[in-house]
C-alpha positions as CSV (number, residue, x, y, z in Angstrom):
1,M,-38.7,60.5,-24.8
2,S,-37.0,58.5,-22.0
3,K,-33.6,59.6,-20.8
4,N,-32.6,56.0,-20.1
5,E,-30.7,55.5,-23.3
6,Y,-28.7,58.7,-22.9
7,S,-27.1,57.2,-19.8
8,Y,-25.5,54.6,-22.0
9,L,-24.6,57.0,-24.9
10,N,-23.0,59.4,-22.4
11,L,-20.8,56.5,-21.2
12,C,-19.7,55.9,-24.8
13,K,-18.8,59.5,-25.3
14,Y,-17.0,59.8,-22.0
15,V,-14.8,56.8,-22.7
16,L,-14.0,57.9,-26.3
17,E,-13.0,61.3,-25.0
18,N,-11.3,60.3,-21.7
19,G,-10.3,56.7,-21.9
20,A,-6.7,55.6,-21.6
21,V,-5.4,53.2,-24.2
22,K,-4.5,49.9,-22.4
23,D,-3.4,46.4,-23.3
24,D,-5.8,43.6,-22.4
25,R,-6.1,39.8,-22.0
26,T,-7.3,39.3,-25.6
27,G,-4.5,41.3,-27.2
28,T,-7.0,43.6,-29.0
29,G,-6.3,46.7,-26.9
30,T,-8.9,49.0,-25.4
31,K,-9.8,52.6,-24.4
32,S,-10.6,52.2,-20.8
33,I,-11.8,54.2,-17.7
34,F,-12.1,53.0,-14.1
35,G,-15.3,53.7,-12.2
36,Y,-18.6,54.8,-13.8
37,Q,-22.3,54.6,-12.9
38,M,-25.5,54.6,-15.0
39,R,-29.1,54.8,-13.7
40,F,-32.2,53.5,-15.6
41,D,-35.8,54.3,-14.5
42,L,-37.6,51.1,-15.3
43,S,-41.0,52.8,-15.2
44,E,-40.0,54.8,-18.3
45,G,-39.8,51.7,-20.5
46,F,-37.7,48.6,-20.9
47,P,-34.0,49.8,-21.4
48,L,-33.2,47.8,-24.6
49,L,-31.1,50.1,-26.7
50,T,-32.8,51.6,-29.8
51,T,-29.7,53.2,-31.4
52,K,-28.9,49.7,-32.5
53,R,-30.9,46.5,-32.5
54,V,-30.2,44.3,-29.5
55,P,-31.7,40.8,-29.8
56,F,-34.1,40.5,-26.8
57,R,-34.6,36.7,-27.2
58,L,-30.8,36.2,-26.8
59,V,-30.8,38.4,-23.7
60,A,-33.8,36.6,-22.2
61,S,-32.6,33.0,-23.0
62,E,-29.2,33.7,-21.5
63,L,-30.8,35.1,-18.3
64,L,-33.1,32.1,-18.1
65,W,-30.0,29.9,-18.5
66,F,-28.5,31.6,-15.5
67,I,-31.7,31.3,-13.5
68,K,-31.8,27.6,-14.1
69,G,-28.3,27.2,-12.8
70,D,-27.1,25.8,-16.1
71,T,-23.5,26.0,-17.2
72,N,-23.5,24.1,-20.5
73,I,-24.1,25.9,-23.8
74,K,-26.4,23.1,-25.0
75,Y,-29.4,24.9,-23.6
76,L,-28.4,28.1,-25.3
77,L,-27.9,26.4,-28.7
78,E,-31.3,24.7,-28.3
79,H,-32.7,28.2,-28.2
80,N,-30.6,29.5,-31.1
81,N,-28.4,31.5,-28.8
82,N,-24.8,31.6,-29.8
83,I,-23.4,34.3,-27.5
84,W,-21.2,31.9,-25.4
85,N,-20.0,29.7,-28.2
86,E,-16.6,31.2,-28.6
87,W,-15.4,30.3,-25.2
88,A,-16.5,26.6,-25.5
89,F,-15.3,26.4,-29.1
90,K,-11.9,27.8,-28.1
91,K,-11.6,24.9,-25.5
92,W,-12.3,22.4,-28.3
93,V,-10.0,23.8,-31.0
94,E,-7.1,24.0,-28.5
95,S,-7.6,20.4,-27.4
96,T,-5.9,17.3,-28.6
97,D,-9.3,16.0,-29.8
98,Y,-9.6,18.7,-32.4
99,D,-8.9,17.3,-35.9
100,G,-9.7,20.2,-38.1
101,P,-7.7,23.1,-39.8
102,D,-5.6,25.3,-37.6
103,M,-7.8,27.9,-35.8
104,T,-5.1,29.9,-34.0
105,N,-6.3,33.4,-33.0
106,F,-9.8,32.6,-34.4
107,G,-11.5,35.1,-32.2
108,L,-9.6,38.1,-33.6
109,R,-9.4,37.0,-37.2
110,S,-12.8,35.6,-38.0
111,L,-14.4,38.8,-39.2
112,E,-11.4,40.3,-40.8
113,D,-10.0,37.5,-43.0
114,E,-12.5,36.2,-45.5
115,E,-10.9,32.9,-46.2
116,F,-10.2,32.2,-42.5
117,N,-13.8,33.2,-41.7
118,K,-15.1,30.5,-44.1
119,V,-13.0,27.9,-42.2
120,Y,-14.1,29.3,-38.9
121,Q,-17.8,29.2,-39.8
122,K,-17.6,25.6,-41.0
123,Q,-15.8,24.4,-37.9
124,M,-18.2,26.3,-35.6
125,E,-21.2,24.7,-37.3
126,R,-19.6,21.3,-36.9
127,F,-19.0,22.1,-33.2
128,K,-22.6,23.2,-32.6
129,E,-24.0,20.1,-34.3
130,R,-21.9,17.9,-32.1
131,I,-23.0,19.7,-28.9
132,L,-26.6,19.2,-29.9
133,T,-26.4,15.6,-30.9
134,D,-23.5,14.0,-29.0
135,E,-24.1,13.9,-25.2
136,E,-20.5,13.0,-24.3
137,F,-19.1,15.7,-26.5
138,A,-21.5,18.3,-25.0
139,K,-20.4,17.2,-21.5
140,T,-16.7,17.7,-22.3
141,Y,-16.8,20.8,-24.6
142,G,-20.1,22.5,-23.9
143,E,-19.4,22.9,-20.2
144,L,-18.1,26.4,-19.2
145,G,-17.2,25.6,-15.6
146,N,-18.7,27.1,-12.5
147,V,-20.0,30.3,-14.2
148,Y,-22.9,32.5,-13.3
149,G,-25.7,30.0,-13.0
150,K,-23.7,27.7,-10.8
151,Q,-22.8,30.5,-8.4
152,W,-26.3,32.0,-8.3
153,R,-28.0,28.6,-7.6
154,E,-25.5,26.2,-6.2
155,W,-22.7,28.1,-4.4
156,K,-20.5,25.5,-2.8
157,T,-19.5,26.1,0.9
158,S,-16.4,25.1,2.7
159,T,-18.4,22.3,4.4
160,G,-19.5,20.8,1.0
161,E,-23.0,22.1,1.2
162,T,-24.6,24.4,-1.4
163,I,-26.4,27.7,-1.2
164,D,-29.2,28.8,-3.6
165,Q,-28.4,32.5,-3.4
166,L,-31.1,33.6,-5.9
167,K,-33.9,31.6,-4.2
168,D,-32.8,32.8,-0.8
169,V,-32.8,36.5,-1.9
170,I,-36.2,36.2,-3.4
171,E,-37.6,34.7,-0.2
172,T,-36.0,37.4,1.9
173,I,-37.5,40.1,-0.3
174,K,-41.0,38.6,0.4
175,V,-40.6,38.4,4.2
176,N,-38.1,41.1,5.0
177,P,-38.0,43.7,2.1
178,S,-36.1,46.2,4.2
179,S,-33.1,43.9,4.5
180,R,-29.7,45.3,3.4
181,R,-28.4,41.8,2.6
182,L,-30.3,41.2,-0.6
183,I,-27.1,40.3,-2.4
184,V,-26.1,37.6,-4.9
185,S,-22.4,37.1,-5.7
186,A,-21.0,35.4,-8.8
187,W,-17.4,36.0,-7.9
188,N,-16.1,32.9,-6.1
189,P,-12.3,33.2,-5.9
190,E,-11.8,29.5,-5.5
191,D,-13.7,28.7,-8.7
192,V,-12.3,31.5,-10.9
193,P,-9.4,29.4,-12.3
194,S,-11.9,26.7,-13.5
195,M,-14.2,29.1,-15.3
196,A,-14.2,29.7,-19.1
197,L,-14.6,33.4,-18.4
198,P,-14.5,34.7,-14.8
199,P,-17.7,36.6,-14.0
200,C,-17.7,40.2,-15.3
201,H,-20.9,41.0,-13.5
202,T,-19.7,40.0,-10.1
203,M,-22.5,40.8,-7.7
204,F,-25.9,42.5,-7.5
205,Q,-28.1,43.8,-4.7
206,F,-31.8,44.5,-4.5
207,Y,-33.5,47.4,-2.6
208,V,-37.2,47.8,-1.8
209,S,-38.7,51.2,-1.2
210,E,-42.3,52.5,-1.5
211,G,-43.4,49.2,-3.1
212,K,-40.8,49.3,-5.8
213,L,-37.9,46.9,-6.4
214,S,-34.5,48.3,-7.6
215,C,-31.3,46.5,-8.5
216,Q,-27.7,47.6,-8.5
217,L,-25.1,45.6,-10.4
218,Y,-21.4,45.8,-9.8
219,Q,-19.5,44.8,-13.0
220,R,-15.8,44.5,-12.7
221,S,-15.2,44.6,-16.5
222,G,-17.5,45.8,-19.2
223,D,-17.2,45.6,-23.0
224,I,-19.1,48.8,-23.7
225,F,-20.2,48.1,-27.3
226,L,-21.1,44.4,-27.3
227,G,-21.5,43.4,-23.6
228,I,-23.0,46.2,-21.6
229,P,-26.2,46.6,-23.7
230,F,-26.9,42.9,-22.9
231,N,-26.1,43.4,-19.2
232,I,-28.4,46.4,-18.9
233,A,-31.3,44.5,-20.5
234,S,-30.6,41.3,-18.6
235,Y,-30.6,42.7,-15.1
236,S,-33.5,44.9,-15.9
237,L,-35.4,41.8,-17.0
238,L,-34.4,40.0,-13.8
239,T,-35.6,42.9,-11.8
240,H,-39.0,42.8,-13.6
241,L,-39.3,39.1,-13.0
242,I,-38.5,39.2,-9.3
243,A,-40.7,42.3,-8.8
244,K,-43.6,40.4,-10.3
245,E,-43.1,37.3,-8.1
246,C,-42.8,39.5,-5.0
247,G,-45.9,41.7,-5.8
248,L,-43.8,44.8,-6.3
249,Q,-43.5,47.5,-9.0
250,V,-40.1,48.1,-10.7
251,G,-37.9,51.0,-9.5
252,E,-34.4,51.6,-10.9
253,F,-31.6,49.5,-12.4
254,I,-28.3,51.0,-11.4
255,H,-25.2,49.8,-13.2
256,T,-21.9,50.4,-11.6
257,L,-18.8,49.6,-13.6
258,G,-15.1,48.9,-12.7
259,D,-13.0,48.7,-15.9
260,A,-15.3,50.1,-18.6
261,H,-13.7,49.8,-22.0
262,I,-14.2,50.1,-25.7
263,Y,-12.2,47.7,-27.7
264,L,-10.0,49.5,-30.3
265,N,-11.6,47.5,-33.1
266,H,-15.1,48.7,-31.9
267,I,-14.3,52.5,-32.1
268,E,-15.8,53.0,-35.5
269,Q,-19.0,51.1,-34.5
270,V,-19.4,53.2,-31.4
271,E,-18.9,56.4,-33.4
272,T,-21.6,55.2,-35.8
273,Q,-24.0,54.5,-33.0
274,L,-23.5,57.9,-31.5
275,T,-24.8,59.6,-34.7
276,R,-28.2,58.0,-34.2
277,E,-31.1,59.5,-32.3
278,P,-32.7,57.3,-29.5
279,R,-36.3,56.2,-30.1
280,E,-39.1,55.4,-27.8
281,L,-38.3,52.4,-25.5
282,P,-40.2,49.2,-25.8
283,K,-42.6,47.7,-23.2
284,L,-42.0,44.4,-21.5
285,I,-45.0,42.1,-21.0
286,I,-44.7,39.1,-18.6
287,R,-47.4,36.4,-18.7
288,D,-50.1,37.4,-16.2
289,D,-50.3,34.0,-14.3
290,L,-46.5,33.5,-14.1
291,K,-45.9,32.9,-10.3
292,S,-42.2,32.2,-10.1
293,V,-39.0,33.3,-11.7
294,F,-37.9,29.7,-11.7
295,E,-40.9,28.6,-13.9
296,C,-40.3,31.3,-16.5
297,E,-39.8,30.3,-20.2
298,L,-39.1,32.4,-23.3
299,D,-42.7,32.2,-24.4
300,D,-43.8,33.9,-21.1
301,L,-42.0,37.1,-22.2
302,T,-43.1,39.6,-24.9
303,L,-41.5,42.9,-26.0
304,E,-43.9,45.4,-27.5
305,N,-43.1,48.5,-29.6
306,Y,-39.4,47.8,-30.2
307,H,-38.4,49.8,-33.3
308,P,-34.6,50.2,-33.1
309,H,-32.1,51.4,-35.6
310,P,-30.3,48.5,-37.5
311,A,-27.8,46.3,-35.8
312,I,-24.1,47.2,-36.0
313,K,-21.7,44.2,-36.3
314,A,-18.4,44.0,-34.4
315,P,-15.9,41.1,-33.6
316,V,-16.0,39.5,-30.2
317,A,-12.7,39.5,-28.4
318,V,-12.1,36.1,-26.8
């Protein structure tokens, strides 16, 4: 049995036992610690949690969205991925264009108030349909600002030019794998005010040794129950894809956290997850003839032998 999942479960236990109760931007409240690191040996299996089901296709389609440099949720909705909806939806319901029922505090109330939840679901479906069918509406309300994909692929310089950080790093790995500058940054202070959600995973660095590619992510803020399982899988997938393109094996994914927190309305869910025994990790299969990260599509990726415990639902704090 791989030790990989215990790295995450130990984080959960540590924060439950040692976290300080803090207020937060969403008004939900958290148990929080500052500074924590997890290590995942990617040769032991793909680190998609088994103590609860984590939807791999959502992880993969979000990552491919980042890789494409896209910042509009339309691509995600076309792939039945709803994980960024709330931030775009919030922009719409708080605008003067919104003509539906009052949706104040929708992010906190949607799973707790049955009547409100019905209204929320109806308006959300209306919103999604308009994003998919109304080009102008999608441009106005589907856009999330200069979030991850924009910074990775089209970082704007002070001279008005752009830098494709991800492409440059991959090319450097191929020609100078010993470089200590294999870094991609998503945290652009100038752009933070214009983003729907400033980057939580702020920068990542690659490292090549003995024919293996490793990746370390620094994450300024991590939602331990809902967000971090996605981040672990996403950056592990990115490491696999880049290793394949560069002719390398995979090494480790190292996850370094700043403010690591459990929302107070996720405590029960985390405690439930901790009662479950981890299972064998799945295996990631990438299409043999895929030559470039930038050509990858969902159908090029397959996950084998994923047999997790059931999913555990929890509200998203927006």
